[in-house]
Structures are given as structure tokens and as C-alpha cells.
N, C-alpha and C positions, 0 to 999 in steps of 0.2 A: 208612463200614459202616452196610449194610443190613439189618435183623434185625426181627422178627416177635417182637411179646411180649403174652400176653392179658393182659386188665387187666378185672378183675369187682370190685372191692372198692365202688366208691360202689354204693347200691343195690342191691347186691350179689345179693341173693333177686331181686328185683324184675328185674333188669336182662337176669340169662338164662335166665328164663321169656321175655322180652319177644323175644328176640333169636332164642330157637328159634319162637315162634308166628309174627313177620316173617319171619323164614327159609322156613318153610314156605308161607306167603303168596305169596312173592317164586319160589321154584322152581317154584311151582305153575303160574306164570304164562304163557298163552299167548298170547290175545288179549283187545283191552281193549275192555270191551261202551262202548254211551254215551259220549258227551262230557260234562265236568262243565262246568255254565253258570258255576256261583260260581268266580269267579277265586282266591277268598280259600281255598278247599278245598287246591289242589294244581296251580298252574300249573309248578312246578317240584316232582315228585310223589317220594314218599317209595320208594325200589328195593330196601327189605331193606338188613339190615345188611352189613358187610364185617367179614371179619377184619380188627381195629385192627393195624395196623404203625405203627412205631416206628423213628426213627433218631437214629443219635447220631455224632457227630463233635468232633473239635476245632480245625480249620481252615474250614470252612465248612458251610450248608446250606440246602438248598433243601427246600420243602413246598408242593404245589399238590392241587388238587381231581381231578388226572386224575396217570397216572404216565406219558404220555408225555411231557405238558410238564415234570413231577418233572426226566426224565431231561435232557429240553433245556436246564433250571437248569443241575443238577449238572454237564453237557458244560462249558457256556461258566464255571462257578466253576472246574471244575476245571484249566481252562486259562488261570486267573490273571484271568478275567475280576471287574468288580467284580459287585454287586447289582444297580446300574441295568442295566449290559449282560445281567445274567441275565433281569431284567424284562422287558428287549423280547421275548428268545426265546421266553419261558415263556407270553407273552398271545400272539403269533403261532404259537404250539401250542394253547395252549387253544381261541383262534378257531377252528380244524379241528377239535378233537378233542369240543371241548365248546360246540358249536355254541349248545345251545340258550342258554347262559349270558352270554358273553362275547365280544366278537370285534371286529375295525375298525371296523364297523359302530355299534358303541356308543360308550362312555364310560368312565370311572372318576376315581379319588382313590388318587395317591402319598401318604405317610408317608416321608421319608425322613430316617434318620439316619447324618450323616456323623460316622465315627471319629475323624478328625483334628482337626477343627474342635469336637467335641463339640457339634453342634448340630441341631436337628428340623426340616424343612422341607416344606412339603406343595405339592402341584399340583392346582390341579382342571382336570380334563380331562371336565369333565361338560358333557353337551350342551348345546346351547340351541336356543331356538325360533325359527322359521324367521322373519324380519322382519314378514312379511305376517300374522301369528301375531295374533289379537286375542283380548280374553277370554271371547269369547263361542266360542270354536274345538270345545268339545263341545258344544253346547247343539243339540240333536235338532230334527227339521221341528215338533214338537209344543209347542219353546219349553221343553224340560224336559232337563235333563242326559242328556246318551245313555249307557247302559249298556256298562259294561266294554270290552265286545268289539266293540261295535259303534264305537269310541271308537278301541280297539287295533289293529286287522286293517288293512291297508293303509295307506296314505301320510299320511294324515291326522297322527297321533302320532309323526310320523319326525319328530326333532329332528338339528342338526347332528351328523354323530361326533365325538366328542372322541379317539378313543383313539389313532390314531397321531402326531397332536400331540404329547399327552402323554407316550409314550414317546421321542418325538424329540426334545423338550425336556428328558426325564429324563437320556439318553445325552447328549445335548451337557453338562449341566451336570457330569453324575458317572460317562460313563462310559468306558471305559478302552480297549476293542475296535472293529476298525471296525464301524460303523454294518450295510455289508453283510454280514459275516459273522455277524450275529447272525439273520439270516433263514432260514439255511441250513437248519437243522435244521425249520423249519415246509415251508421249499420240499421238501426230502426227502419228509416223510412226505405233502404233497399230493398229489405226482408219481407216489411208489410205494404209497400208498394205506394207510389205518390199518385197526384192525382195530376194527369197533364194535362197543361196550361190550353188557352187558346192559340199564346204564343208561339210555344214548340211545339204545337199542332200542326199548327201554318208554315213554319217552318221546313217540317219532315215533309208534309206535303208540296213545299216549291221544291225540295232537294230529292224526291223521291228517286228519279232516275241515276242519281249519283248514288245514293245511298243504297239504293237496290243493286248496286254492282258489286258489291263486297257480301257477303254470305250473314256472319256473325251479324253486322250491320242492319242486313235486309231482316233476318227473324227478329232484331232486336225490338227496332221501329217499326215494324210492320208485323205484328202480333200471330195474324192468321198469313204472314207467310205474301198476302199479296195486297194488304190493305193501311196504309200509314193511320199510325194511332189522331184519335179523334180528342176533342175537349174530353176533359169528366175521367177519361179510363185510365185506370187504376195500373202504373205500370210496373212491374217488381225488376227487381236486379239483384240476384240470390250470386251470384262471380263477380259483381263488384263488392256486396258485403263480405264473400268470402276472402277478397283481396283485401277490405280495410281492417279485417280480423285478425291477419297475419301481419300487417302494418302496426298494429295497434299493440301487439304482442312484441314482437319480436325487432321494432324501428324500420328506420327508411332502409338499410340493410336488404330488408325481404323485398323490397321492390328492384333491387339492383344488384341484386346478383340470386343466384336459385333460381327456383321454377317459375316465378314472377319475369325474369329479367328472358329467361330461355325462352316463354311466350309469347314476349314485345319482339325480339328478336328473330321469332320465327314468322310472326305475324309482319314483319319488314320485310323480310329476305326472300320469303317464300310467297309470298301474294301473289296470285295470277298476271295482275295489272301492274304494271312500273313498279318491281320488285326497286329496294331499297340498299342500301351500305350498313346498316347499324349492326355493333357488333357485343359481345359480352362484356368484350373491354372497353368501349365505350360506356357503358352504363355504370361499371365496377370503379372508373378513374372520373366521372360525374362530380363535381365541388361546385359549392356556393359561393360567391364569389364577396367579401363585404368591400363596401367602398364608401368612398367620403360623398355626401350629398351636394348638390348644386343648390345654392342660394343668393339670389339677389335681393336689392331691394326697390319698391316700388310704390311710391306714395307714402314711403316711410314704414310700409307693411315690409318685410323681412318674407318671405317664400321660396320655401323648399322644395324640389324636386329630387331624381334620382339622375344619375349621370349616363354617361355611355356604358353599354354600347344603346341605350336607350337616347334618341336624341328628344326624347320628348322634355325634359327638363331644361336643356340647353336653348331647344328652338323655344319655348314658352318665355324664358328668363331674356331669351334675347329679344324678341317682339314684344315685348312688357318693357326693357331700358331703352324701346324706341318711341315709345308710347308715351313713357314719360316725360317728353319731349312738349306735347300737346295736349290743351286744356280738354279733355274730355267731358270732364265733368257739367262744363258750361254748353258743351254742344248738346249732350243728352244722346238718348238712346234712337229716339227719333229723328235725329237728323243725315241725312246718308254721309253728310261730311266726315262721321264717327267713325261710320261702316267702310269708308273710302279710307280712313288711316290707318284701322285696323288692318285693311287688306294690303295697306302697303307693306305697311312692319311686318305683316304675316310672308308676303312676297320676297322681302328682304332675308328674315328668317327664316325661311326655307331654301333660299337659293345658299346661303350657308351651312343649311344642314345636310342637304344633298350632295353636296363638293368635298366636305369636309370629317361627317361622325361616321363612325363605325366601334367596333370594338377595340377599345385602347390597347389591349395585350396584343392585337396582332399588327394595328396600323397607328402609325404617329399621328396625332390627332391632335389640333390646338387648344382642344378643352373650354376650360374657364375661361382662354384667354379670347374666346369671340361673345363673353361678359366684362371686358374691360369697358369702362365709363365712358374713354374717348374715343372707343374706336364705336361704342352705340350712338353718341353723338354726333361721331361723320356719317356713320349712314342714315340716323335720323334727317340730318341735312338734307338727303336726296330725294327726303317727301317732299311733295305740294299738298297744297291743298286743293290747288284747282284741278290738277288731270293726274293719269295713272303714270308710273315709268314705264317707258316705252319697252325696258328691259332689265327684270333684276337679277344682278351678276351679283355671284360671290364675292365678300371683300377680300381684305389682307389682315386679320390681327396681329397687334403689336406681337414682335418676336419671333415670325412664323416666315422661316425659311426652307420648308421642306420640300421638295420633290416635286413637280406640278400632277396634279389626277386630274379625271374626268369625274364628273357628278354623275351619281345613280336619279335618275330620274322618274324611275318604275313606281307608279302608284300602288300602294296596300291597303288593300281590303278592309273592310271595317269588322269586325270581331270584338273578341275581350270580353271582360267580366271586371266593376270594381266594388271593390267596399270601404267603407270608414266605419272605423269603432273606437269608441272612446271606454276606458274602463274607471272603475271608483277612484282609483290613485291617480289618474288623470294624463294616465299614459295613452298615447292613441297610433295607431295603426292606420296607412291609408297605402291598399294594395290594388295592384291590379294585376289580373290572371288573363292567362290566353291557350289556346290550340292553334290560333291561327286565323282560319278561313274560317265561315261557320260549318260544323261538324269536323275541322280539320282535316286529315288526308284522309275519313270516311273510314278508315281501315281499325276496326273493334277487335280490341282482345282482352278477355280476361271481363267483360264489363265495361269498357273504360275505350275511347275515342283516342286516338294517337296523332299527335300535331301535325301538321303542313309547314312547320315555321322556318325552314328554310327554304323556301318561296321569299321570305323578308331579306335575303340577299340580293345582290343583282345578278338579272340572268346573264350578262355581259361582263365576264372580268378586266375589261380594256376598253377603251374607245380612245380611237386617232391613235393609237402607239401608247397610250399612258395609261396606268390603271387606274379601278374604279375601287374608292377605299371599302365600302361594303360588297366585294368580290366575295364565293367562296373558298372557305381553305378550311382542312381539317382542324376541328377542335374548336375553330372558332363560333363566337355568338354575333348571329344576326342581327342587323341595328333594329331597333324598335323604336314603337313612338311613345310608346306607355307613358303616362304621366301622372302618377301620382303626387298629391300636393300637399303638403302643411303649411298654413301663413299665420306669421305673428302678429299682433299689431305693434304699433309704434313703443308699447309698454315694456315688449317681449312675451307675450300672454298668448297662448293661441287664439287663434279668429276664425278659423276656417279648416277643412279637412273638404277636400276635395280632390275627385279624377272622373274617369269616361272611361266608355268600351267606345270602340268607332274606328281603329286602322287608325291611319296616316290623319283622319279628321278629329284624332282624340285633344290634340293640340289646340285645334281653333275651339273646340266646345268648351275645354278648361278655360283657355283665352278670356272668351267672349263672357264666361263667367265672372271670372276677375275682377273685367272691368264694371261686369255692372251690381257687384257688391262695393265697390271696394269706390269708382266714378260715381256710380248712380244710385249706389245706397239702396239696394234693392233689398227686399228680403232674400230670404235663399229659394223657398218654391218659386216665387216670383221670376229669381233668375235661371231658373232650371224649366219653367213652363216658356221662357221665351224662346221666339222662333229662333230658329239655327240660322248662323249664316256666316259660312267661313270662308277660307281661301288660300286651297296649298300649294299655290305658285302659278297658276294656269289662269283659272277663273272665280269668279265670285260664285259660291254655292250658296242658295236661300230656300228654305222655306215658304211653302205657297202664304202663310200667312205674313208675311214680309215683305211681299211682291211689293207692296208702294214706294218701297226705298228704293228699286230695282230703277226706276226713271232717272234718278240725281246719279246712281252710281254707274251707269251706261254713257251719262252725258260726260264722266268724267273719264272715259273711256277703256272701263272693265266689262270685260264680258261678262253675261250673268247667265246662269241655270236656274230655274225653278223647278225643284226637286222636293219628295221625303227624304229626311236625314235621318238616319238611326241612332242618333247619341243613345248611352246607357249611364248616363248621369249620376252619381250620388252623392251626396254634401251632408257635412253638420257644420253649423253654424256653431259658436259660443260667442255668447254678450252676456255679463251682467249674472256670470254664474248658470247662465241657463243652455242648455243643448238645445237646438233645432235640427232636426235630421229631414231631410228631402230627396226623394229619388225621382228619377226622370219620369215625366207623365207617358214617353213614347213605349216604357218597358213595362216590366210585372211586379217591379221591387217596391221598396216602403221600411220605413223608420220604426224601430222599438225603444223605449227607453224608458227609464224609471228618474 
């Protein structure tokens, strides 16, 4: 059953005013003036608030960032498919209808709960650097690190896509329906056309100069060669449909070898602007990694996420491990002290993230030692209720005696998409997918965009004579911030499935909602509607609706910036046998369940 239910309890007096103001801005939009050069501002821009939708069910649930993808997931689940089956169908549709965020030209991470075995596993489908990529990949002609868009656009930053290998491995392990059947929703939409949403239209308008620099990309998003697609336009993608048909029949090998692979390599290496290094051998050698999840306990709840090369799980659990030592429930969401504590824990967790975390197949990292309870208690003791730390430094986790290194401080831009799925058998998928920056490299081949994930590496391989853990190396996976999460209640029952889009800010978006549900007893839609308040290591960023909290935070020494924060949360709350699915009102998603 799908139904609409308005919520406005959290910061209600602030949020209602913000909704009206942003709605006026959104609906008055006609054409975007010049492009923004600061990628941190809004690579996946805010597009106004949607009327929040809540779905409930007792049998199964699908929540994604786009309703067409949600419908595809619902269809598979209603036919007896597993959460793994639904994830395949959902991601293929998302790559069509939300091409700026994810697709088969990108990668992602899956967190999977097997209800029968009561186990959690993860699959790492992160892109890899081409074998020929070296540590100076992003050094400009002047010997200095390149500007972000100089590096991101074109072929230079394209990593080996992982999405289809990821979906194939997930399906082989946990799927039930025939592989080819899972492609039908996306193929049908690509052939007949899908309706361009206001969000996609606005983002194409905002990025028209960059998109317009690449022929195939321009011809797709500007159907007449000049005018960006408008809301309501039915956009067809027969090339994408043809690729999917081939992969449906032949498996992912059809993508990683043969004509499709040749087209990808040609697009990357022969693009006139900023050609890259990707080779056929890189594609043929790509493998998905099975990894153990990282889990921690917060207020008696077991919280699991993905491990490195994503920093999302470790950083999230590190911050929660510090917050465990403070009574956020008593302070409440309207108290600046709560947000001061969350900010300080985030600062310390990000200090460790920036210093230590990288691809563990290439770099020795402390990993789960960063979650040692005694270590996190010591870190928590550094936090004062009265004032901000002057300088948040990385700590030394137990047993760590590796050579000194330098932190990667570069901020990473928002992007990505997240899905939450529960099937009738109780299995769960929490999956985050991405092509990195909005529209990735802007290079399109065969109807799909290629990622620019290599810009998630540090642009500087060393600093002060010491190596940076997240430096570029051939075959290495760049550090990610994706944080797909599954939470279990104190009795071991699934309690919450959650994740978000948003680059480095993903960690903060998910952290806030975990605190909201566990400490402040909010319902799931209420939590997703709450104003975003995050700290990525340098300052507190908050949405206008939360501005009344800013004075108390400034008094404690925090720099505060008021801005739109474009999260892309999806979540399923499980209580007393009822699934409640919710989607972020800042995007165009929703849930469907039965």
C-alpha cells in the first residue's frame, strides 16, 4: 500500500518556512545563469522539496530515489523475487532515469542481510584505476594539482566500471529470478521513453556547458542539439536498451569484453578533451571484492555498514562510538549542545578518516582498530560540552605502528544514489551506487555516462615528504564515503535500513538520522525531513531551517555556514512486523510496499 502522509514535527516551525521559501525558488526556475566553478557548492544541486511520501507494508518494501526505479523494484518483489533480484532491476532503471547519479558506467557497494542465515555480507563494486595510472595522474602542466573540473571532465578520471559485475555477483549469490527477466523494466523504459523530471531537467540546464562539450552527451540531453531537455519531455535511449539486451542474454562478460568494452575504451582514450588510460585489459581483469562488514554497537543497537575502501562505515561508527558517551536523548534535537557534540565527534572521526583510510588491498590501514572501545572512549574524552576543539587531529589506534603518512584533506563532491529493499523472505539490500560527480566524466558511450571516480583519489601523492594513503596507484580503488547501513535492535531483529547520496556528506546525513531514530525517537519520515546539519572537518554546514541553532554553535567556537544541503536519503524502518519506507523530500524518490 502506498500513501501520502505529511510530517512537520522536527523543527516544525523552521521547516515549514523553509519548505515555502524553497518551493517558491524551485517553481520560479526557468533557466540557469552561468555555471558554478566550485564543485563543492552543488554538483548535484538542490531542486526544491517534494511532498514527502511514506509507504507501508508487511510483506516487502522498495524505496529508491526515483519513482520509476521504485516501481521496478516493487514489480520484481511482487513476483516473488528477492531483494537481490530487485536491486538489479532498480539499478538498471536508475541508470536510465537518474543518469546524473549512478549507472552501469559507475560502481557501488552492497550491504546484504541473509534472513535465513542471519548474516550480513558486503560486496565491493568500487571502480579501479587503470593499470597505467600513476601517482601524478592529476598533476597539471605547471606541476601543481589540477583544478577539479580540469581533472574530472573527459577520460582522465574514468575508472573501470564495477556496477554490472557487482549486480551479477549479487544475483548469483542471492538471486532467484532469471537474470534476463530483471532487465525488462529498464529496457522497456529506454525503448518507449521516460518522462524527464524537474530535477533532471534543472541539473541538465545547470550543467549545459560541460555536457555540451561532448558530442554524444550533447545529442542525448539536448535533443534538438541546442535546448536542454525540459520537464515532461519523453526521452528515449535505444542505445542503452541495446546494451542491456546484450548483457541480459550474455551476462556481464558482454560489457567487460567484446564490442561494448571496445566502445568504452575508445570513448575514454580518444575523447578530444582530456583523454584517459583505460584499456581492454583493465576491463577484462575487473573483479568485485567480497568483504566483511564493519559493525558496532550504539545504545544496544548493532549497526553494520561497508568496510574500506569506503570510509563511510568506519567513520560513521567511529563518530557513534564517541557519542555513546553523551546523553543526546536528554539534550534533544532543539538543543545546540546536541549538535555541538555531533560536530565534535564528526571532526575527530574525519581526522582519522582523512589520515588512515584507503584501499586495504594497497595500503596498510588500522581498519577496525579505529573502532576499539577504549580508543573511542579516549577520543570522546577530548570533547568538551562548552567549546570546540581548536584542532582535531588523528589519533593512534591500538597496535598501530606503521610508517607516518599524510592526510588527504580534499573534499569530495556530492553525487550518488541509494536504494533500500526488503523481500518477502526477510532478506535486505542496502546499496549505494555512483558515477561520482553529477553526470560523471560527462563522456557518454552507448547510451550511458562514464564515471569520474578517480578524482576520489588524492590529487597529491605525498605531502611533506610522506605518502598520502589515498594516492593514485594502478588497479587501486579510490576511497569512498558511501555508507549503506543495516541496523539491528537489541534483540537482533532488523530495525532500520538506510543510506544516502551526497559525497563526503553521506556520513553526516546518515549519522544524523541514526541519532534521530535511536536517541530522539523520531519516526523515519520525520527524521528524513529534518534539516541537515553536518560537519566534515572544517565547519558546520546547516540548512536554513536550522539557523536558530547557529548562535549557540558559534558561541562554542564553530564556524557555521547556512546553505542548501542536497542529501538523498532513503530508509525502511521495521517495527512490530510493519515496514515503513521513506524517501528524502529533497529528491524525487518514494517507497512502495505490500
